[in-house]
C-alpha positions as CSV (number, residue, x, y, z in Angstrom):
1,M,0.0,0.0,0.0
2,V,1.4,3.5,-1.1
3,K,1.5,5.6,2.1
4,K,0.4,9.2,1.8
5,N,3.2,11.8,2.2
6,S,5.9,9.3,1.9
7,Y,9.2,10.1,0.1
8,L,12.2,8.4,-1.4
9,I,15.2,10.6,-2.3
10,T,17.9,8.9,-4.3
11,G,21.3,10.4,-3.9
12,G,19.7,11.6,-0.5
13,T,22.9,12.3,1.4
14,G,24.1,14.9,-1.2
15,S,23.7,18.7,-1.0
16,F,20.3,18.7,-2.5
17,G,19.0,15.7,-0.5
18,K,20.0,17.2,2.9
19,A,18.4,20.5,1.9
20,F,15.2,18.8,0.8
21,V,15.0,16.8,4.0
22,K,15.5,19.8,6.2
23,N,12.8,21.7,4.2
24,L,10.4,18.9,4.5
25,I,10.8,18.5,8.2
26,S,10.5,22.2,8.9
27,S,7.3,22.5,6.7
28,N,5.1,21.0,9.6
29,K,3.8,18.5,7.0
30,K,3.0,15.1,8.5
31,I,5.4,12.8,6.9
32,S,4.6,9.0,7.0
33,R,7.9,7.7,5.6
34,L,11.1,9.3,4.3
35,V,13.7,7.2,2.7
36,I,17.3,8.4,2.3
37,F,18.7,6.3,-0.5
38,S,22.5,6.5,-1.2
39,R,25.6,4.4,-1.7
40,D,27.9,6.2,0.8
41,E,27.9,4.7,4.3
42,L,29.9,7.5,5.8
43,K,27.5,10.3,4.5
44,Q,24.6,8.2,5.8
45,Y,26.1,8.0,9.1
46,E,26.8,11.7,9.2
47,M,23.4,12.6,8.1
48,A,21.8,10.3,10.6
49,Q,23.5,12.4,13.3
50,L,21.7,15.5,11.9
51,F,18.4,13.6,11.6
52,P,18.4,11.0,14.4
53,I,15.7,8.3,14.1
54,K,14.7,8.8,17.6
55,K,13.6,12.4,16.8
56,Y,12.5,11.5,13.3
57,P,11.0,8.0,13.5
58,F,9.7,8.3,9.9
59,I,13.2,8.5,8.4
60,R,15.0,5.4,7.0
61,F,18.5,5.2,5.7
62,F,18.9,2.8,2.8
63,L,22.3,1.8,1.7
64,G,22.1,1.0,-1.9
65,D,22.9,2.1,-5.6
66,V,20.5,3.0,-8.3
67,R,22.4,0.6,-10.5
68,D,20.9,-2.2,-8.4
69,S,17.4,-2.7,-9.6
70,K,16.3,-5.1,-6.9
71,R,17.5,-2.8,-4.1
72,I,15.7,0.3,-5.6
73,I,12.5,-1.6,-6.0
74,T,12.7,-2.6,-2.2
75,A,13.4,0.9,-1.3
76,T,10.4,2.1,-3.2
77,E,7.8,0.0,-1.6
78,G,4.9,2.0,-0.1
79,I,6.4,5.3,-1.4
80,E,4.2,8.0,-2.9
81,T,6.9,10.4,-4.2
82,I,10.3,9.9,-5.6
83,V,12.9,12.7,-6.0
84,H,15.7,11.3,-8.1
85,A,18.9,13.2,-7.4
86,A,21.5,10.5,-7.7
87,A,24.0,10.9,-10.5
88,L,27.7,11.0,-11.4
89,K,28.2,14.7,-12.0
90,Q,31.9,15.6,-12.3
91,V,32.6,16.4,-16.0
92,P,36.3,15.4,-15.9
93,T,35.5,12.2,-13.9
94,T,32.7,11.1,-16.3
95,E,34.9,11.8,-19.3
96,Y,37.6,9.5,-17.9
97,N,35.1,6.9,-16.8
98,P,32.4,7.0,-19.5
99,F,30.7,3.6,-18.8
100,E,30.4,4.2,-15.1
101,A,28.5,7.4,-15.9
102,I,26.2,5.4,-18.3
103,K,25.5,2.8,-15.6
104,T,24.6,5.3,-13.0
105,N,22.9,8.1,-15.0
106,I,21.1,6.1,-17.6
107,I,20.6,2.5,-16.4
108,G,20.1,3.8,-12.8
109,A,17.5,6.2,-14.2
110,N,15.7,3.3,-15.9
111,N,15.9,1.4,-12.7
112,V,14.1,4.2,-10.8
113,I,11.4,4.3,-13.4
114,E,10.8,0.6,-13.2
115,A,10.8,0.7,-9.5
116,A,8.2,3.5,-9.6
117,L,5.9,1.6,-11.9
118,T,6.3,-1.7,-9.9
119,N,5.4,-0.1,-6.7
120,K,2.6,2.3,-8.0
121,V,4.3,5.5,-7.0
122,K,2.3,8.7,-7.6
123,N,4.9,11.3,-8.4
124,V,8.3,11.2,-9.7
125,I,10.6,14.2,-10.3
126,A,14.1,13.6,-11.7
127,L,16.8,16.4,-11.4
128,S,18.6,17.3,-14.5
129,T,21.4,19.8,-15.5
130,D,22.1,22.6,-18.0
131,K,24.7,20.3,-19.5
132,A,22.0,18.1,-20.9
133,C,21.0,20.9,-23.3
134,S,23.0,20.5,-26.5
135,P,25.5,18.3,-24.7
136,I,29.2,18.4,-25.5
137,N,30.4,16.2,-22.7
138,L,29.4,12.7,-21.6
139,Y,27.9,13.8,-18.4
140,G,25.5,16.1,-20.3
141,A,24.8,13.2,-22.8
142,T,23.9,10.7,-20.0
143,K,21.6,13.3,-18.4
144,L,19.9,14.0,-21.7
145,C,19.2,10.4,-22.0
146,S,18.0,10.2,-18.4
147,D,15.7,13.2,-19.1
148,K,14.2,11.4,-22.2
149,L,13.6,8.2,-20.2
150,F,11.7,10.1,-17.4
151,I,9.6,12.1,-19.9
152,S,8.9,8.9,-22.0
153,A,7.9,6.9,-18.9
154,N,4.5,8.7,-19.1
155,N,3.8,6.7,-22.3
156,I,4.1,3.3,-20.6
157,K,2.3,3.9,-17.3
158,G,-0.9,2.5,-18.6
159,N,-3.8,3.2,-16.2
160,Q,-1.5,4.0,-13.3
161,K,-1.9,7.5,-11.8
162,I,1.7,8.3,-11.8
163,K,3.5,11.5,-13.0
164,F,7.0,11.7,-14.4
165,S,8.6,15.0,-14.7
166,V,12.1,16.7,-14.8
167,V,13.5,19.8,-13.3
168,R,16.6,21.3,-15.0
169,Y,18.8,24.0,-13.5
170,G,22.5,25.0,-13.5
171,N,25.2,24.8,-10.9
172,V,24.0,25.4,-7.3
173,F,25.9,28.4,-5.8
174,G,28.7,27.0,-3.6
175,S,27.9,23.4,-4.0
176,R,30.7,20.7,-3.8
177,G,32.8,20.7,-6.9
178,S,31.6,24.2,-8.0
179,V,33.9,27.1,-8.6
180,I,33.2,29.0,-5.4
181,P,34.8,26.6,-2.9
182,F,37.8,26.2,-5.5
183,F,38.3,30.1,-5.5
184,L,38.0,30.4,-1.7
185,K,40.7,27.6,-1.4
186,N,43.0,29.4,-3.7
187,K,42.4,32.8,-2.3
188,S,45.3,32.5,0.1
189,K,47.7,31.6,-2.8
190,G,47.0,35.1,-4.3
191,E,45.7,33.5,-7.6
192,L,42.2,32.5,-8.8
193,P,42.7,30.4,-12.0
194,I,40.1,31.2,-14.7
195,T,39.4,28.9,-17.6
196,N,38.0,31.6,-19.9
197,K,37.4,35.2,-18.9
198,E,34.3,35.4,-21.1
199,M,32.6,32.5,-19.0
200,T,29.1,33.1,-17.6
201,R,27.0,30.9,-15.4
202,F,23.4,30.7,-14.1
203,N,23.0,31.2,-10.3
204,I,20.6,29.1,-8.2
205,S,20.7,28.6,-4.4
206,L,20.2,25.3,-2.9
207,E,17.1,26.6,-0.9
208,Y,15.5,27.8,-4.2
209,A,16.3,24.5,-6.0
210,V,14.3,22.8,-3.3
211,E,11.4,25.2,-3.7
212,V,11.4,24.5,-7.5
213,V,11.1,20.8,-6.9
214,K,8.3,21.2,-4.3
215,W,6.4,23.6,-6.9
216,S,6.8,20.9,-9.5
217,L,5.5,18.2,-7.2
218,K,2.4,20.4,-6.6
219,N,1.7,21.8,-10.1
220,L,3.0,19.6,-12.9
221,I,0.8,17.1,-14.5
222,G,3.5,14.7,-16.0
223,G,5.8,14.9,-19.1
224,E,7.2,18.3,-18.5
225,L,10.8,19.4,-18.3
226,L,10.7,22.5,-16.0
227,I,13.3,25.2,-16.0
228,P,13.4,28.1,-13.4
229,K,14.1,31.6,-14.4
230,L,17.5,32.5,-12.9
231,H,20.0,35.4,-12.8
232,S,23.4,34.9,-14.5
233,Y,26.9,36.0,-13.4
234,K,30.2,36.6,-15.1
235,I,33.1,34.4,-13.9
236,M,35.3,37.5,-13.8
237,D,32.8,39.3,-11.4
238,L,32.7,36.3,-9.2
239,A,36.6,36.3,-9.0
240,K,36.4,40.1,-8.0
241,A,33.7,39.4,-5.4
242,I,36.0,36.9,-3.7
243,S,39.2,39.0,-3.9
244,S,39.9,42.0,-6.0
245,K,43.7,41.7,-5.1
246,C,44.1,38.1,-6.6
247,K,45.6,37.5,-10.0
248,T,43.4,35.7,-12.4
249,P,45.6,33.6,-14.6
250,I,43.8,32.0,-17.7
251,I,44.4,28.2,-17.7
252,G,42.1,27.3,-20.6
253,I,38.8,25.3,-20.8
254,R,38.7,21.8,-19.3
255,P,37.5,18.9,-21.6
256,G,33.8,19.0,-22.0
257,E,33.3,22.5,-20.5
258,K,31.2,25.2,-22.0
259,I,31.9,29.0,-22.0
260,H,28.2,29.7,-21.3
261,E,25.5,27.6,-19.8
262,E,22.5,26.7,-21.9
263,M,19.2,25.4,-20.6
264,I,16.9,25.8,-23.7
265,S,18.1,25.6,-27.2
266,S,16.5,27.1,-30.3
267,S,15.4,23.6,-31.3
268,D,13.6,23.3,-28.1
269,S,11.7,26.5,-28.5
270,Q,9.1,25.1,-30.6
271,N,7.9,23.0,-27.7
272,T,8.6,25.5,-25.0
273,L,6.1,27.5,-22.8
274,E,6.7,30.5,-20.6
275,L,5.2,30.9,-17.1
276,K,5.9,33.7,-14.7
277,N,8.9,32.2,-13.0
278,F,9.5,29.1,-15.2
279,Y,9.8,27.7,-18.7
280,I,8.4,24.3,-19.6
281,I,9.7,22.1,-22.4
282,L,7.1,19.5,-23.6
283,P,7.6,16.5,-25.9
284,S,5.2,18.2,-28.3
285,L,2.9,21.2,-28.4
286,N,-0.3,21.8,-30.1
287,E,-3.3,24.0,-29.4
288,K,-5.1,21.4,-27.1
289,I,-2.0,21.0,-24.9
290,L,-1.4,24.7,-24.9
291,S,-4.9,25.5,-23.6
292,I,-4.5,23.0,-20.7
293,Y,-1.3,24.7,-19.5
294,K,-2.7,28.2,-20.2
295,K,-5.7,27.4,-18.1
296,K,-3.8,25.7,-15.3
297,L,-0.6,27.8,-15.1
298,G,-1.1,30.8,-17.2
299,A,1.4,29.6,-19.8
300,K,2.2,31.1,-23.2
301,K,4.4,30.0,-26.1
302,V,7.9,31.4,-26.3
303,K,9.1,33.3,-29.4
304,K,10.3,31.4,-32.4
305,N,14.0,30.4,-32.1
306,F,14.1,31.4,-28.5
307,I,17.2,30.3,-26.5
308,Y,17.9,30.5,-22.8
309,N,21.5,30.7,-22.0
310,S,23.6,32.4,-19.2
311,N,25.2,34.9,-21.7
312,S,22.1,36.3,-23.4
313,N,20.0,36.2,-20.2
314,D,18.5,39.6,-19.4
315,K,19.2,39.3,-15.7
316,F,22.8,39.5,-14.4
317,L,23.9,39.6,-10.7
318,T,25.9,42.7,-9.8
319,L,29.3,42.7,-8.2
320,K,27.5,43.9,-5.0
321,E,25.1,41.0,-5.1
322,L,27.8,38.4,-5.8
323,T,29.9,39.7,-2.9
324,Q,26.8,39.4,-0.6
325,L,26.3,35.8,-1.8
326,V,29.9,34.9,-1.3
327,K,29.8,36.3,2.4
328,K,26.6,34.4,3.0
329,F,28.1,31.1,1.7
330,Q,31.2,31.7,3.9
331,R,29.0,32.3,7.1
332,N,27.2,29.0,6.4
333,L,30.4,26.9,6.1
C-alpha cells in the first residue's frame, strides 16, 4: 500500500538531499515515511547524526545504488513520491570513466522508473542539469538520455496514476565541486585560476532548488521538463567578489566544459512554454496542450528560435550582489 506523504530521495545524502529533507521536516507537513537512499555509508552515518531516528521516526536510511534494480524496488515499496537526485556529476571524472556514468545516470534512471511503476508510486521528479541541453560532454549526454527516459515513462504507465517530470537547473551556488569553494581555497595563494574570462553561469541557491522541486510536485501534470528563470553572473565578477587583489591567470577550458550555460536551445523553443517564474519544455505542443497549460498555469508560447543561456540572459547579478552571496556562503560553512 502506498503511504500518503511518503518520500524516497535517491542520492539523498548529497547537498540537495540534505536541503530537501531539512525543508520537508520544517514544513510542518506530516510525513509518514522518508527514505534516504545513497551508496555512501559515511555520509549516511553523518546525516543520521543530523536527523536521528529517535527524533524523526519516519526517516529510514537505505544503503544502496540506483544501478541495483532489486534494491531500488525494495526501497520504493509504499512510497508516494520519488525525487531522483542520484548521479555521477563531475565532468572530468565522467569523461575519464564513461561507462560508469552510463551505468549510474542512464541505467540507474531506468531502474528508478521501473521501481516507480512496480510499486505504483504517484509522483516522480528527476533532477537534470544545464549540461543536458545540446550536450558536448558525456555527463550532459547521459543526463539528456535520463531526461528522455523519465519524460517517455509517461507513455508506458498504462492506467496508473503516476506523473513523471524533470527539473533542470544549473550549478548550485557554492555546491561541492563548484567554482566558489575552489576560488576560496586558492584565495590565500593570491591566484584565482580562470578557464576563460568570457565565461558566464546561471545562479541558483540550494534553497530555491528545493522550492522549485516542491512547486513541480504540486503543479506539474507529467511529461514536463521544468526550468526556473534565474540570474546569470560573469566568472570575472565572481573572482572580483571573492578577492579584488588576486591575480586571475587564464588556464584554458577543461575537456567538455562550455563557456556559457544553456538550458533551452533554439530547437527546443518550438515546444517551450513560458510561465511567470519558469519555462516548460514539452515532448510536443499543439493548441489542445497549450490550452491546458494556459488554463492551469497561465502559460504562453515562447518566441520562435528562443534560446535561454547564461550569456544572453537579461538578468545578471551585480558585483555587490555576488559579494553578498559569497559572504553568506562563507558564514554557512
